[in-house]
N, CA, C and O atoms as a CHARMM CRD file, in Angstrom:
* protein
*
  312
    1    1 MET  N    -25.22900  48.19700  67.63600 PROA 1      0.00000
    2    1 MET  CA   -25.67800  49.37100  68.33800 PROA 1      0.00000
    3    1 MET  C    -25.46400  49.16600  69.85500 PROA 1      0.00000
    4    1 MET  O    -25.87500  48.14500  70.40800 PROA 1      0.00000
    5    2 LYS  N    -24.85300  50.09300  70.48600 PROA 2      0.00000
    6    2 LYS  CA   -24.58300  49.98700  71.93100 PROA 2      0.00000
    7    2 LYS  C    -25.64100  50.83000  72.67300 PROA 2      0.00000
    8    2 LYS  O    -25.84600  51.99800  72.34300 PROA 2      0.00000
    9    3 LEU  N    -26.29000  50.24800  73.64800 PROA 3      0.00000
   10    3 LEU  CA   -27.29900  50.90800  74.43400 PROA 3      0.00000
   11    3 LEU  C    -26.74200  51.93100  75.42500 PROA 3      0.00000
   12    3 LEU  O    -27.30500  53.00900  75.61400 PROA 3      0.00000
   13    4 PHE  N    -25.66200  51.57800  76.02900 PROA 4      0.00000
   14    4 PHE  CA   -25.07600  52.38700  77.11400 PROA 4      0.00000
   15    4 PHE  C    -23.59100  52.45200  76.96500 PROA 4      0.00000
   16    4 PHE  O    -22.93500  51.48500  76.58000 PROA 4      0.00000
   17    5 GLN  N    -23.06100  53.63100  77.28300 PROA 5      0.00000
   18    5 GLN  CA   -21.63700  53.80700  77.26200 PROA 5      0.00000
   19    5 GLN  C    -21.01700  53.31300  78.55400 PROA 5      0.00000
   20    5 GLN  O    -21.61800  53.46900  79.61700 PROA 5      0.00000
   21    6 LYS  N    -19.84700  52.72700  78.49500 PROA 6      0.00000
   22    6 LYS  CA   -19.13700  52.29900  79.67800 PROA 6      0.00000
   23    6 LYS  C    -18.67300  53.54200  80.47000 PROA 6      0.00000
   24    6 LYS  O    -18.20600  54.51700  79.88200 PROA 6      0.00000
   25    7 LYS  N    -18.80400  53.49500  81.76400 PROA 7      0.00000
   26    7 LYS  CA   -18.36300  54.57400  82.59600 PROA 7      0.00000
   27    7 LYS  C    -17.34400  54.05200  83.58500 PROA 7      0.00000
   28    7 LYS  O    -17.38600  52.88200  83.96400 PROA 7      0.00000
   29    8 PRO  N    -16.44200  54.89800  84.00000 PROA 8      0.00000
   30    8 PRO  CA   -15.42700  54.40000  84.93900 PROA 8      0.00000
   31    8 PRO  C    -16.06900  53.99900  86.23600 PROA 8      0.00000
   32    8 PRO  O    -17.08700  54.56600  86.63500 PROA 8      0.00000
   33    9 LYS  N    -15.50200  53.05400  86.87900 PROA 9      0.00000
   34    9 LYS  CA   -16.01700  52.56100  88.18500 PROA 9      0.00000
   35    9 LYS  C    -15.81400  53.55200  89.22900 PROA 9      0.00000
   36    9 LYS  O    -14.68200  53.73400  89.67800 PROA 9      0.00000
   37   10 LYS  N    -16.84600  54.22500  89.66500 PROA 10     0.00000
   38   10 LYS  CA   -16.81400  55.18600  90.73900 PROA 10     0.00000
   39   10 LYS  C    -18.24400  55.29300  91.25500 PROA 10     0.00000
   40   10 LYS  O    -19.17300  54.85000  90.58000 PROA 10     0.00000
   41   11 GLU  N    -18.43300  55.85700  92.40600 PROA 11     0.00000
   42   11 GLU  CA   -19.70100  56.04400  92.98600 PROA 11     0.00000
   43   11 GLU  C    -20.56500  56.93800  92.06600 PROA 11     0.00000
   44   11 GLU  O    -20.12200  58.00900  91.65300 PROA 11     0.00000
   45   12 ILE  N    -21.72300  56.52100  91.76900 PROA 12     0.00000
   46   12 ILE  CA   -22.60000  57.21600  90.85000 PROA 12     0.00000
   47   12 ILE  C    -23.50700  58.13200  91.65900 PROA 12     0.00000
   48   12 ILE  O    -24.12500  57.69100  92.62700 PROA 12     0.00000
   49   13 ILE  N    -23.59200  59.38800  91.27800 PROA 13     0.00000
   50   13 ILE  CA   -24.52200  60.29500  91.98200 PROA 13     0.00000
   51   13 ILE  C    -25.39300  60.88900  90.89500 PROA 13     0.00000
   52   13 ILE  O    -24.92200  61.54000  89.96200 PROA 13     0.00000
   53   14 PHE  N    -26.69300  60.63600  91.05500 PROA 14     0.00000
   54   14 PHE  CA   -27.65700  61.29400  90.15900 PROA 14     0.00000
   55   14 PHE  C    -27.97900  62.64800  90.71100 PROA 14     0.00000
   56   14 PHE  O    -28.23800  62.79800  91.90500 PROA 14     0.00000
   57   15 ARG  N    -27.96500  63.63500  89.85100 PROA 15     0.00000
   58   15 ARG  CA   -28.23500  65.01000  90.25700 PROA 15     0.00000
   59   15 ARG  C    -29.63500  65.40300  89.83400 PROA 15     0.00000
   60   15 ARG  O    -30.01200  65.33300  88.66500 PROA 15     0.00000
   61   16 ASP  N    -30.36400  65.80600  90.81000 PROA 16     0.00000
   62   16 ASP  CA   -31.67800  66.35800  90.57100 PROA 16     0.00000
   63   16 ASP  C    -31.46700  67.86500  90.47800 PROA 16     0.00000
   64   16 ASP  O    -30.37000  68.34500  90.76200 PROA 16     0.00000
   65   17 LYS  N    -32.50100  68.62900  90.08300 PROA 17     0.00000
   66   17 LYS  CA   -32.34600  70.01200  89.93600 PROA 17     0.00000
   67   17 LYS  C    -32.03300  70.69600  91.26300 PROA 17     0.00000
   68   17 LYS  O    -31.38200  71.74000  91.26700 PROA 17     0.00000
   69   18 LYS  N    -32.47900  70.13700  92.39400 PROA 18     0.00000
   70   18 LYS  CA   -32.29600  70.78700  93.65800 PROA 18     0.00000
   71   18 LYS  C    -31.38700  70.03800  94.61300 PROA 18     0.00000
   72   18 LYS  O    -30.88800  70.62300  95.57400 PROA 18     0.00000
   73   19 LYS  N    -31.16300  68.75000  94.36700 PROA 19     0.00000
   74   19 LYS  CA   -30.36300  67.95900  95.31600 PROA 19     0.00000
   75   19 LYS  C    -29.69400  66.79900  94.61700 PROA 19     0.00000
   76   19 LYS  O    -30.00100  66.46200  93.47400 PROA 19     0.00000
   77   20 GLU  N    -28.73900  66.18100  95.36700 PROA 20     0.00000
   78   20 GLU  CA   -28.07800  64.98200  94.85200 PROA 20     0.00000
   79   20 GLU  C    -28.75300  63.78700  95.43700 PROA 20     0.00000
   80   20 GLU  O    -29.16800  63.82300  96.59500 PROA 20     0.00000
   81   21 ILE  N    -28.88200  62.73200  94.68700 PROA 21     0.00000
   82   21 ILE  CA   -29.43600  61.48100  95.13900 PROA 21     0.00000
   83   21 ILE  C    -28.32900  60.45600  95.28900 PROA 21     0.00000
   84   21 ILE  O    -27.58900  60.16800  94.34800 PROA 21     0.00000
   85   22 GLN  N    -28.23600  59.92600  96.46000 PROA 22     0.00000
   86   22 GLN  CA   -27.24900  58.85600  96.69000 PROA 22     0.00000
   87   22 GLN  C    -27.93500  57.68000  97.32900 PROA 22     0.00000
   88   22 GLN  O    -28.38600  57.78500  98.47000 PROA 22     0.00000
   89   23 ASN  N    -28.02800  56.61200  96.67100 PROA 23     0.00000
   90   23 ASN  CA   -28.55500  55.37000  97.11200 PROA 23     0.00000
   91   23 ASN  C    -27.72000  54.23500  96.54000 PROA 23     0.00000
   92   23 ASN  O    -28.08000  53.70900  95.48700 PROA 23     0.00000
   93   24 PRO  N    -26.65700  53.84100  97.15600 PROA 24     0.00000
   94   24 PRO  CA   -25.72900  52.91700  96.56200 PROA 24     0.00000
   95   24 PRO  C    -26.33100  51.56000  96.14900 PROA 24     0.00000
   96   24 PRO  O    -25.96000  50.98200  95.12800 PROA 24     0.00000
   97   25 LEU  N    -27.26400  51.07600  96.97100 PROA 25     0.00000
   98   25 LEU  CA   -27.87800  49.75100  96.62900 PROA 25     0.00000
   99   25 LEU  C    -28.67800  49.83500  95.31100 PROA 25     0.00000
  100   25 LEU  O    -28.54700  49.00100  94.41500 PROA 25     0.00000
  101   26 LEU  N    -29.49900  50.87300  95.24700 PROA 26     0.00000
  102   26 LEU  CA   -30.34700  51.07300  94.11800 PROA 26     0.00000
  103   26 LEU  C    -29.54800  51.41700  92.89300 PROA 26     0.00000
  104   26 LEU  O    -29.86100  50.94800  91.79900 PROA 26     0.00000
  105   27 LEU  N    -28.53900  52.21200  93.04500 PROA 27     0.00000
  106   27 LEU  CA   -27.66600  52.57700  91.91100 PROA 27     0.00000
  107   27 LEU  C    -26.88200  51.37500  91.38000 PROA 27     0.00000
  108   27 LEU  O    -26.62600  51.26700  90.18000 PROA 27     0.00000
  109   28 ASN  N    -26.50500  50.47100  92.29300 PROA 28     0.00000
  110   28 ASN  CA   -25.78900  49.24000  91.91100 PROA 28     0.00000
  111   28 ASN  C    -26.71100  48.35800  91.12400 PROA 28     0.00000
  112   28 ASN  O    -26.29000  47.79600  90.11300 PROA 28     0.00000
  113   29 GLU  N    -27.96800  48.20300  91.54000 PROA 29     0.00000
  114   29 GLU  CA   -28.95900  47.43200  90.81600 PROA 29     0.00000
  115   29 GLU  C    -29.22500  47.96700  89.41500 PROA 29     0.00000
  116   29 GLU  O    -29.39700  47.21000  88.46000 PROA 29     0.00000
  117   30 ILE  N    -29.25300  49.33600  89.31900 PROA 30     0.00000
  118   30 ILE  CA   -29.45400  49.89500  87.98800 PROA 30     0.00000
  119   30 ILE  C    -28.31200  49.63100  87.09100 PROA 30     0.00000
  120   30 ILE  O    -28.52700  49.39200  85.90300 PROA 30     0.00000
  121   31 GLU  N    -27.07300  49.65600  87.58400 PROA 31     0.00000
  122   31 GLU  CA   -25.91000  49.34300  86.75800 PROA 31     0.00000
  123   31 GLU  C    -25.96700  47.87500  86.32000 PROA 31     0.00000
  124   31 GLU  O    -25.62600  47.57100  85.17700 PROA 31     0.00000
  125   32 LYS  N    -26.40100  46.93200  87.22700 PROA 32     0.00000
  126   32 LYS  CA   -26.51700  45.56500  86.81600 PROA 32     0.00000
  127   32 LYS  C    -27.54500  45.33600  85.72900 PROA 32     0.00000
  128   32 LYS  O    -27.35000  44.52000  84.82800 PROA 32     0.00000
  129   33 VAL  N    -28.67100  46.08700  85.83200 PROA 33     0.00000
  130   33 VAL  CA   -29.70100  45.94400  84.83600 PROA 33     0.00000
  131   33 VAL  C    -29.26100  46.50200  83.49100 PROA 33     0.00000
  132   33 VAL  O    -29.62900  45.97300  82.44200 PROA 33     0.00000
  133   34 LYS  N    -28.48300  47.55800  83.52300 PROA 34     0.00000
  134   34 LYS  CA   -27.93200  48.11200  82.26300 PROA 34     0.00000
  135   34 LYS  C    -27.06600  47.05100  81.59300 PROA 34     0.00000
  136   34 LYS  O    -27.14100  46.86000  80.37900 PROA 34     0.00000
  137   35 LEU  N    -26.23600  46.35400  82.39000 PROA 35     0.00000
  138   35 LEU  CA   -25.38500  45.34200  81.85700 PROA 35     0.00000
  139   35 LEU  C    -26.21200  44.16200  81.28800 PROA 35     0.00000
  140   35 LEU  O    -25.86000  43.59100  80.25600 PROA 35     0.00000
  141   36 GLU  N    -27.32700  43.80800  81.98500 PROA 36     0.00000
  142   36 GLU  CA   -28.15800  42.75500  81.51500 PROA 36     0.00000
  143   36 GLU  C    -28.79900  43.10300  80.19500 PROA 36     0.00000
  144   36 GLU  O    -28.90400  42.25600  79.30800 PROA 36     0.00000
  145   37 MET  N    -29.23600  44.36700  80.05500 PROA 37     0.00000
  146   37 MET  CA   -29.86000  44.79300  78.78300 PROA 37     0.00000
  147   37 MET  C    -28.83100  44.75500  77.66100 PROA 37     0.00000
  148   37 MET  O    -29.13300  44.30700  76.55500 PROA 37     0.00000
  149   38 ASP  N    -27.60700  45.22600  77.94400 PROA 38     0.00000
  150   38 ASP  CA   -26.58200  45.22700  76.95100 PROA 38     0.00000
  151   38 ASP  C    -26.22400  43.77100  76.52600 PROA 38     0.00000
  152   38 ASP  O    -26.05100  43.50000  75.33800 PROA 38     0.00000
  153   39 THR  N    -26.12400  42.90800  77.43800 PROA 39     0.00000
  154   39 THR  CA   -25.82200  41.50300  77.21500 PROA 39     0.00000
  155   39 THR  C    -26.92200  40.86400  76.39300 PROA 39     0.00000
  156   39 THR  O    -26.62900  40.19500  75.40100 PROA 39     0.00000
  157   40 ALA  N    -28.16100  41.04300  76.76500 PROA 40     0.00000
  158   40 ALA  CA   -29.27400  40.46400  76.05500 PROA 40     0.00000
  159   40 ALA  C    -29.27100  40.97200  74.58000 PROA 40     0.00000
  160   40 ALA  O    -29.49400  40.18300  73.66300 PROA 40     0.00000
  161   41 TYR  N    -29.02900  42.23100  74.36600 PROA 41     0.00000
  162   41 TYR  CA   -29.01100  42.79000  73.05100 PROA 41     0.00000
  163   41 TYR  C    -27.83900  42.19600  72.21700 PROA 41     0.00000
  164   41 TYR  O    -28.01500  41.86200  71.04500 PROA 41     0.00000
  165   42 LYS  N    -26.67300  42.07600  72.82900 PROA 42     0.00000
  166   42 LYS  CA   -25.53600  41.48300  72.16000 PROA 42     0.00000
  167   42 LYS  C    -25.80700  39.97500  71.77300 PROA 42     0.00000
  168   42 LYS  O    -25.46000  39.53700  70.67600 PROA 42     0.00000
  169   43 ASN  N    -26.40400  39.25000  72.66500 PROA 43     0.00000
  170   43 ASN  CA   -26.71000  37.89100  72.40300 PROA 43     0.00000
  171   43 ASN  C    -27.75500  37.77000  71.30300 PROA 43     0.00000
  172   43 ASN  O    -27.67300  36.88100  70.45500 PROA 43     0.00000
  173   44 PHE  N    -28.75400  38.68000  71.31800 PROA 44     0.00000
  174   44 PHE  CA   -29.78200  38.70300  70.29400 PROA 44     0.00000
  175   44 PHE  C    -29.18500  38.90500  68.94800 PROA 44     0.00000
  176   44 PHE  O    -29.68000  38.34700  67.97000 PROA 44     0.00000
  177   45 GLN  N    -28.13800  39.68200  68.85100 PROA 45     0.00000
  178   45 GLN  CA   -27.51400  39.98800  67.54900 PROA 45     0.00000
  179   45 GLN  C    -26.71600  38.81900  67.00200 PROA 45     0.00000
  180   45 GLN  O    -26.37900  38.79700  65.81900 PROA 45     0.00000
  181   46 ASN  N    -26.40500  37.82800  67.86800 PROA 46     0.00000
  182   46 ASN  CA   -25.51400  36.72000  67.50100 PROA 46     0.00000
  183   46 ASN  C    -26.21700  35.38000  67.35400 PROA 46     0.00000
  184   46 ASN  O    -25.52600  34.38600  67.12800 PROA 46     0.00000
  185   47 VAL  N    -27.50500  35.27800  67.46200 PROA 47     0.00000
  186   47 VAL  CA   -28.16800  33.96300  67.42200 PROA 47     0.00000
  187   47 VAL  C    -28.95300  33.84200  66.13300 PROA 47     0.00000
  188   47 VAL  O    -29.33600  34.85300  65.54400 PROA 47     0.00000
  189   48 MET  N    -29.19600  32.63600  65.69300 PROA 48     0.00000
  190   48 MET  CA   -29.95700  32.36300  64.50900 PROA 48     0.00000
  191   48 MET  C    -31.19400  31.50200  64.83900 PROA 48     0.00000
  192   48 MET  O    -32.17400  31.52700  64.09500 PROA 48     0.00000
  193   49 ASP  N    -31.15500  30.78100  65.89300 PROA 49     0.00000
  194   49 ASP  CA   -32.25900  29.90900  66.29000 PROA 49     0.00000
  195   49 ASP  C    -33.47100  30.68000  66.73500 PROA 49     0.00000
  196   49 ASP  O    -33.32300  31.53500  67.60800 PROA 49     0.00000
  197   50 PRO  N    -34.64700  30.45900  66.21900 PROA 50     0.00000
  198   50 PRO  CA   -35.83800  31.22900  66.54200 PROA 50     0.00000
  199   50 PRO  C    -36.16900  31.14300  68.05900 PROA 50     0.00000
  200   50 PRO  O    -36.66800  32.11400  68.62900 PROA 50     0.00000
  201   51 ASP  N    -35.89800  30.00500  68.70300 PROA 51     0.00000
  202   51 ASP  CA   -36.20100  29.92400  70.13500 PROA 51     0.00000
  203   51 ASP  C    -35.25400  30.84100  70.91800 PROA 51     0.00000
  204   51 ASP  O    -35.67400  31.50500  71.86600 PROA 51     0.00000
  205   52 LEU  N    -33.97900  30.87500  70.52200 PROA 52     0.00000
  206   52 LEU  CA   -33.06900  31.75300  71.19000 PROA 52     0.00000
  207   52 LEU  C    -33.36000  33.20300  70.93900 PROA 52     0.00000
  208   52 LEU  O    -33.17900  34.03200  71.83100 PROA 52     0.00000
  209   53 ILE  N    -33.80600  33.53700  69.74500 PROA 53     0.00000
  210   53 ILE  CA   -34.21900  34.92900  69.42700 PROA 53     0.00000
  211   53 ILE  C    -35.32100  35.33300  70.37300 PROA 53     0.00000
  212   53 ILE  O    -35.25900  36.41300  70.96000 PROA 53     0.00000
  213   54 ASP  N    -36.31500  34.51000  70.53600 PROA 54     0.00000
  214   54 ASP  CA   -37.45600  34.75300  71.46900 PROA 54     0.00000
  215   54 ASP  C    -36.92900  34.93100  72.88100 PROA 54     0.00000
  216   54 ASP  O    -37.34000  35.84000  73.60200 PROA 54     0.00000
  217   55 CYS  N    -36.00900  34.04700  73.26600 PROA 55     0.00000
  218   55 CYS  CA   -35.43500  34.08400  74.63600 PROA 55     0.00000
  219   55 CYS  C    -34.78400  35.41900  74.93000 PROA 55     0.00000
  220   55 CYS  O    -35.02600  36.02400  75.97400 PROA 55     0.00000
  221   56 TYR  N    -33.95500  35.87400  74.00300 PROA 56     0.00000
  222   56 TYR  CA   -33.25000  37.17600  74.24200 PROA 56     0.00000
  223   56 TYR  C    -34.20700  38.37000  74.09600 PROA 56     0.00000
  224   56 TYR  O    -33.96100  39.41300  74.70100 PROA 56     0.00000
  225   57 ILE  N    -35.27500  38.25100  73.32300 PROA 57     0.00000
  226   57 ILE  CA   -36.25000  39.33000  73.28300 PROA 57     0.00000
  227   57 ILE  C    -36.92800  39.42600  74.64000 PROA 57     0.00000
  228   57 ILE  O    -37.09900  40.52500  75.16700 PROA 57     0.00000
  229   58 TYR  N    -37.32300  38.27400  75.22400 PROA 58     0.00000
  230   58 TYR  CA   -37.95600  38.28700  76.52700 PROA 58     0.00000
  231   58 TYR  C    -36.95400  38.80100  77.61200 PROA 58     0.00000
  232   58 TYR  O    -37.32500  39.58700  78.48400 PROA 58     0.00000
  233   59 GLU  N    -35.74100  38.35900  77.53800 PROA 59     0.00000
  234   59 GLU  CA   -34.75800  38.87000  78.48500 PROA 59     0.00000
  235   59 GLU  C    -34.57300  40.38900  78.39300 PROA 59     0.00000
  236   59 GLU  O    -34.53600  41.07600  79.41300 PROA 59     0.00000
  237   60 SER  N    -34.46000  40.88900  77.20800 PROA 60     0.00000
  238   60 SER  CA   -34.36400  42.33900  76.98000 PROA 60     0.00000
  239   60 SER  C    -35.56200  43.06900  77.54300 PROA 60     0.00000
  240   60 SER  O    -35.40800  44.05700  78.26000 PROA 60     0.00000
  241   61 ASN  N    -36.73800  42.60100  77.23200 PROA 61     0.00000
  242   61 ASN  CA   -37.95100  43.27700  77.69700 PROA 61     0.00000
  243   61 ASN  C    -38.02000  43.25000  79.23300 PROA 61     0.00000
  244   61 ASN  O    -38.38800  44.24300  79.86200 PROA 61     0.00000
  245   62 ALA  N    -37.65200  42.06800  79.84300 PROA 62     0.00000
  246   62 ALA  CA   -37.70100  41.98400  81.30700 PROA 62     0.00000
  247   62 ALA  C    -36.74300  42.95300  81.92100 PROA 62     0.00000
  248   62 ALA  O    -37.08200  43.60700  82.90700 PROA 62     0.00000
  249   63 ALA  N    -35.54200  43.07300  81.36800 PROA 63     0.00000
  250   63 ALA  CA   -34.57400  43.93600  81.91800 PROA 63     0.00000
  251   63 ALA  C    -34.95700  45.40900  81.75700 PROA 63     0.00000
  252   63 ALA  O    -34.67000  46.22600  82.63200 PROA 63     0.00000
  253   64 GLN  N    -35.60200  45.74300  80.64400 PROA 64     0.00000
  254   64 GLN  CA   -36.07900  47.07300  80.45000 PROA 64     0.00000
  255   64 GLN  C    -37.14900  47.43900  81.40700 PROA 64     0.00000
  256   64 GLN  O    -37.16000  48.56600  81.90100 PROA 64     0.00000
  257   65 LYS  N    -38.04300  46.56000  81.69800 PROA 65     0.00000
  258   65 LYS  CA   -39.17800  46.77200  82.67100 PROA 65     0.00000
  259   65 LYS  C    -38.50500  46.97400  84.07600 PROA 65     0.00000
  260   65 LYS  O    -38.87700  47.87100  84.83200 PROA 65     0.00000
  261   66 ARG  N    -37.54000  46.13600  84.37400 PROA 66     0.00000
  262   66 ARG  CA   -36.90700  46.28100  85.72000 PROA 66     0.00000
  263   66 ARG  C    -36.10800  47.56000  85.80600 PROA 66     0.00000
  264   66 ARG  O    -36.05200  48.16500  86.87600 PROA 66     0.00000
  265   67 TYR  N    -35.49400  47.99300  84.73800 PROA 67     0.00000
  266   67 TYR  CA   -34.78100  49.24600  84.69500 PROA 67     0.00000
  267   67 TYR  C    -35.69700  50.42900  84.93600 PROA 67     0.00000
  268   67 TYR  O    -35.36600  51.33800  85.69700 PROA 67     0.00000
  269   68 HSD  N    -36.86500  50.41400  84.27600 PROA 68     0.00000
  270   68 HSD  CA   -37.83400  51.51500  84.46000 PROA 68     0.00000
  271   68 HSD  C    -38.35800  51.49600  85.88300 PROA 68     0.00000
  272   68 HSD  O    -38.57100  52.55600  86.47100 PROA 68     0.00000
  273   69 PHE  N    -38.57000  50.31800  86.45100 PROA 69     0.00000
  274   69 PHE  CA   -39.01000  50.22700  87.80900 PROA 69     0.00000
  275   69 PHE  C    -38.02900  50.81800  88.80100 PROA 69     0.00000
  276   69 PHE  O    -38.39000  51.55400  89.71900 PROA 69     0.00000
  277   70 LEU  N    -36.76100  50.46200  88.57600 PROA 70     0.00000
  278   70 LEU  CA   -35.67500  50.97100  89.46200 PROA 70     0.00000
  279   70 LEU  C    -35.48800  52.47000  89.34600 PROA 70     0.00000
  280   70 LEU  O    -35.23300  53.14200  90.34400 PROA 70     0.00000
  281   71 LEU  N    -35.61200  53.00500  88.13000 PROA 71     0.00000
  282   71 LEU  CA   -35.58200  54.42400  87.93300 PROA 71     0.00000
  283   71 LEU  C    -36.72200  55.14000  88.70500 PROA 71     0.00000
  284   71 LEU  O    -36.51600  56.16700  89.35200 PROA 71     0.00000
  285   72 LYS  N    -37.90300  54.55900  88.60600 PROA 72     0.00000
  286   72 LYS  CA   -39.06400  55.08300  89.33300 PROA 72     0.00000
  287   72 LYS  C    -38.78200  55.10700  90.78700 PROA 72     0.00000
  288   72 LYS  O    -39.03800  56.11400  91.44600 PROA 72     0.00000
  289   73 GLN  N    -38.23200  53.97400  91.35100 PROA 73     0.00000
  290   73 GLN  CA   -37.90400  53.88900  92.76600 PROA 73     0.00000
  291   73 GLN  C    -36.88000  54.89400  93.17400 PROA 73     0.00000
  292   73 GLN  O    -36.95500  55.45000  94.27000 PROA 73     0.00000
  293   74 LEU  N    -35.90300  55.14700  92.30000 PROA 74     0.00000
  294   74 LEU  CA   -34.85900  56.11400  92.60700 PROA 74     0.00000
  295   74 LEU  C    -35.45300  57.51300  92.68600 PROA 74     0.00000
  296   74 LEU  O    -35.09800  58.29300  93.57000 PROA 74     0.00000
  297   75 LYS  N    -36.35900  57.83100  91.76300 PROA 75     0.00000
  298   75 LYS  CA   -37.03500  59.18000  91.78400 PROA 75     0.00000
  299   75 LYS  C    -37.84400  59.33600  93.02700 PROA 75     0.00000
  300   75 LYS  O    -37.85700  60.41000  93.62900 PROA 75     0.00000
  301   76 GLU  N    -38.54100  58.26300  93.44200 PROA 76     0.00000
  302   76 GLU  CA   -39.42400  58.36800  94.64800 PROA 76     0.00000
  303   76 GLU  C    -38.56900  58.46100  95.91900 PROA 76     0.00000
  304   76 GLU  O    -38.96500  59.18300  96.83400 PROA 76     0.00000
  305   77 THR  N    -37.48400  57.81400  96.02700 PROA 77     0.00000
  306   77 THR  CA   -36.66600  57.86100  97.22200 PROA 77     0.00000
  307   77 THR  C    -35.83400  59.09600  97.32900 PROA 77     0.00000
  308   77 THR  O    -35.45300  59.50900  98.42500 PROA 77     0.00000
  309   78 GLY  N    -35.53600  59.71900  96.14700 PROA 78     0.00000
  310   78 GLY  CA   -34.68700  60.88100  96.12000 PROA 78     0.00000
  311   78 GLY  C    -35.47900  62.09000  96.33300 PROA 78     0.00000
  312   78 GLY  O    -34.93100  63.19300  96.34400 PROA 78     0.00000
């Protein structure tokens, strides 16, 4: 299962109902976190050791929390 679709490399603009939000640093961090979540999920699918399973669960949860935090920051600054 793939969490996010790959998008072409271009400047990302989030559109609000009334305005466009452009914050390149924040958007770049969001893209990095998406990649971290995808990587953690892929690694989780490929391990058998219980310690590594726990490790990738924690990595995935941490990345999701960071993603939600960054989205909240983006909404507040926009």
